[in-house]
C-alpha angles and dihedrals in degrees: 000000000000088000093054095245126149119250113258139156140206118254126221107273124234126193090217099040112076093177093069091049094056090050090056092046092052091048091052094048093047092049101033093115092052092046095053093046092052093050092049091056092050117078098193116123091241092054092048091051093047091049090052091052096043093046092066122106093222091059092051088049092053091052093052092043096051091044089058095044099041092045088059092056096037096091092049092049091052091046093052090055092063119114095232113041126150120217097231096055091043090054093051089052092047092051090051093051089045093055090047091054092049092051088057091068094095138110090242091060089047091053093047093053091046094050090047093052090043090055090051092048093049089050092053097038093248114156116238093216122046119217115218139174115285113237116206113233109238098183114118090356097150096038135086113221131187099200137054121279096221096260114154128221118266112265120223119247096260093047091045093054092043094056099036102038120010101042097044092047093047092048089050093053091046090052093048093050093043089056091052111113087005090131088067110089121247092238095047090048089053090053092049089051090055088062092055115091089210093060123095092232095050110165090358105170095218093050094047092053088059094063093037091055093047091057093039095246134124133227124205119232091218090059092052092052095048091042090054092055092043097046093043092059091045090048092060087054090053095245095122115067109135142359091278093061090044092056092047090053095047101079112205091228093058100031108025101160097035095050089052092053091050088048090053092052091051091052093065103099122226097201141352096246094119091052091047092053092051092049089051093053093049093046091050093051096042099043113032103028098033136024098195128038134164123240093244093056090046089055092048092051090050091053091049091051095048096043095044094135090057091043092055090055094059123100109248091209093059093047091053092047091050089049093051091053094049096042111029113199122226115208117206 
């Protein structure tokens, strides 16, 4: 607080959750001055070792680099954690983030990150170049050679960080994002995109046939023509925004086959977040509050966790009265 810094904390890291990592990186950069000062005042061996690691230009560069890359994917990560996400919209967002990361692989971006890291190091008295012990090369020491030994020229600090840190990390993130949704077939993905009002081939007959064939359904051409006219007029009014709104507008009585195709596209999950939340609820009840639990009660708790929206709409008074009738209490 004496340095005028805002209070912040490091969150628990996860190897599969990039959002928590960017929060920790931001906290370290915002409080780097306080962390270095605290380690300098401590004389413990652990503090001395941490101070030696944090006082390196390469570590500061990595903090700046990961802050830039993880901030680019933060919005997509938060979007994929939502309870209701359609695959077509998630794919569009993923492609936009992927193209943004690919556009960062330039010398201008490398220079920008390097200058930002250099400014932070200058403000905290961190040397740009680290001096180390010189190790004598003993290879071919007692021989006379007439050709080169394959040694490469020494790279500058900026070039070395670019080739050894920035490009490999950026390429790895691009590869991970590129493989996202790769298990969904290309033809099936094209059919799902046709159900998204933001896609260029929205309600394309050929694309809708792909997803209909995959799920052994049929879609009538007449329904597609009528739906195009109907949804175009509703789109001008702002009533059509995503696949969920399209499905709500397509009444099964009016569009029986087309509504089934859109429903099938909505059932394809984007992530397992909802399942993970349900497992966490059951584990908390089963492990920490109770040691024993019957299978019927476990099933009932699972239904309550999955159907939580319907559960919130119930009147608590009616539930208590019904429970009192089923399980009468005897007071001693």
